[in-house]
N, C-alpha and C positions, 0 to 999 in steps of 0.2 A: 830169839825164836824158840830155843829149846825150853826156856822157862814157860813160854806160852803153851808149848806142847805138853809139858809136864802138868800144868794146871788146867788143861782142856776139860777133863771129866769133872773136876771140881766146879769150874765156872759154869758148865752146862747144868750141873746138879742144882746149883743155887738159883740159876735163872728159871729152871723148871719148877723148883720149890716155890719161888716167889709168884710165878704165874699160875700154878696149879696146886699141887699138894705133895706130900712126902712120898706117896706111892708112885706118882708120875715121875718125880725127880729121881727115885730109885731106879726105875726103868731106864731113864735117860743116862744115869751114871753107869749102869751095867753096859748099856749100848756104847757109850763113849769110851769105856775102858777096852771093849772089844775092838772098836775102831782104832784106838791108840796102839794096841798090840799088833793088830793086822798091818797098820801103816808102817810101824817100826820094822816089822818082819819083811814086808815088801820092799821097803826102801833100803834097809841095811843088811838084810839076811840074818839078823840077830835081834834079840829083844833084851833090853836091860832087865835085870832081876827085879828092880823096883816096880816096873810095869807089870810083870807077871804076878808078883806078890799082891799088888794092888788089885789086879783083875780077879785073882782067886778070892781075896777077902771081900771085895765088892760083890762078887757073884754069890758067895756063900751067905754073907750077912744080908745082902739085898734080896736074895732068894728067900731067905727065912722071913724077912720083913714082908715081902709080897705074899708068901704062902700063908703065914700066920696072921697077916694084917696087924702086925705089931711093930711100930716104928722104932722101938728100942734097939732092935738088932742092927739096923743101919747106923744108928748113933754109936754103937760099940766099935765100928770099923776103925775110926781114927785112933782110938785108945789101943786097940789090938795091934795095929800096924806100928804105932810108935813104940809099944812094948817089945815087939819083935825086933825092930831096928836097934833098940837099946840093948837087948840081949846079944845081938850080933856084934855091936860095937864093944860091949863089955867082954864078950868071949874072945874077941880078937887080941886081947892082951895076953892070953895064954895059948891060943891056937895059932900056929903059923909064926913066921919070922917078923912080919910087919903088922902093925895095927890097921884097922879098917880105913881110917882116914889117910894113913900113909899109902895104902894100896890105891886109894881113889885119887889122891892129889900129888903123889910123888913125881909124876911126870911134869907137873906145873911149877913145883916149888921144892927146894932142897932145904931140909931142916935136920938138926941132930935128932937121934932116936928118942932122947928124953923129951923133947918138945912134942914129937908125934904122940907119945904116950900121954902127955898132959892134955893135948887137944882132944884125944879120944876120951 
């Protein structure tokens, strides 16, 4: 169910894109991200950082797409978000005691520190 919730904005974006155009799909993606964050907040009283980063990037790049009527901005969103996550994962080697993957998964699996570094 969490996986479905994570991909909710993406799925709606592609449905709207197929049925209408990139601009309608952009509005749908922004709206879906807002609903996703609001639901997470109402349900759990906290929001995962991934949802917030995604909301900000979709809002900024989607807003630029709609305002400037240039679809290249919304197409940059996946590249920018992947680059940000790559920087966070890379930086976790030097900042803090644990790597990012270890912080996220250590409650589910126990591995030696060297393996966590390789995974990251």
